N, C-alpha and C positions, 0 to 999 in steps of 0.2 A: 644720215643714211646714205650719204653722196660714196661712201667706200663700197668698193665692190666686196660683196661676201661670198663665203663658199658656200654651196649647198649644204643642206644638213645632212644628206645621205649622198656622199660622192661616189661616182661609178669608178670601181677599181676592177682589178681581176677577182675580187672576192664575190661571192654570191651575194643574192638579197638576203638570205638568213643571217650571213655573217655580218653584213652591213648592219642590218636591224639590231644584232647585238651589240656591235660597236656603238651604235647610236645610243643603246639603253646604257650601256657602260658610261659614255660620256654624259647623259642626262644625271646617272646616279653620282658621279663625280661633281657635277656642277651643284647638284642639290646639296651634297656635304660640304661644299665651300662657303666658308664665311663672306669671303669677297662678294658672292652674288647676292642681290638684293632680296629680302624676303618677300618682296611683293612680286617678283619674278618667280619666285620659288611657289607662289600661290596657284600658280597655272597648272601644274601636273595634279595636285589635289583636288582642284576643282573640275579638272576633266575625270578624273575617277570618280567622284562624287557624281557626277552626271551621267556617267555609266552605269553605276549602281543605283541610282534613283529610279523611281517606277515612272517619273515623268520624262518622254522621249519625242522627239520630233516625229519620229516614225515609231509607232508600237512595236514591241519586240514579237508582237503576235504574229505580224507579217514575216514569215520565215523569209531568212535571207536578208530582206531591207532593213528589218529591225535592227540586226546585228551591224549592218553596213554603216550605218550613222555612227554607232558606238566607235567602230574602227576609225571612221574620219574623223570624229572628234580626238581621239587619243593622239592619231597622226597629226592634226593640227595643233594640239596642245603641246606634242614634242618641238614641232618646228617653230612653234611661237615661244616656246620657254627657251629655246637655243638662241633665238633672234634678240630675246630681251636680255639675255645675260652679255655683259661686256666681252666684246671682241677679243681682245689680249686674253682673257682667262680661257674663253673657249679654244683658243688656238694652242693655249699652253696646256690644257687638258688633252687635246688631240694629239699634239706632239708625244706626250707622255704616254697615251694608250698605244701610239705607233711604235714607240720604244719598247714597250711590253712585249709586242707582237713580233718582234724581230728577233732572229736567231742571234746568239753572241757570236761575234766574228772569231775566227780562229787564228791566232798566233801562228805563223810559220817559223819561228825560233825554236817552238816547243817539239820534241821529240817523245812520242808516248812509247811506254816500255814498261818491264817489269823486273824486278829485282828477287834474289833471296838471299838470306844471311847464311854466312857460311862459320861456324865455330872457330875459333883461334886454334885449337888442337887440330881440325882437318883441313886447315888452310895450307900446311906444308905439303 
């Protein structure tokens, strides 16, 4: 762990919701990647199982606080899962997601226009 790692959610121009969606897409891609260990992939289902189970650190009857520990467990599981995945694979998927989000560059040598066909008998 001597290498410097990027934060799970990086601050950019995007809003919090956009960053959250990007992180979820990253998690989904990592879960579907065969190069990621099955042991690391167990983190997310374990967190979901905890959220769905009736046993909690804080009971869900305590309005607000009961749901807060569930949100914390999910956030912690996402961060832990991304940290448990090999760094090169995470960076590969981050680059792929960033490339998907960018608009295609415009070629300056292309001139857009329209055309119409003129039949041979009207060409003269």
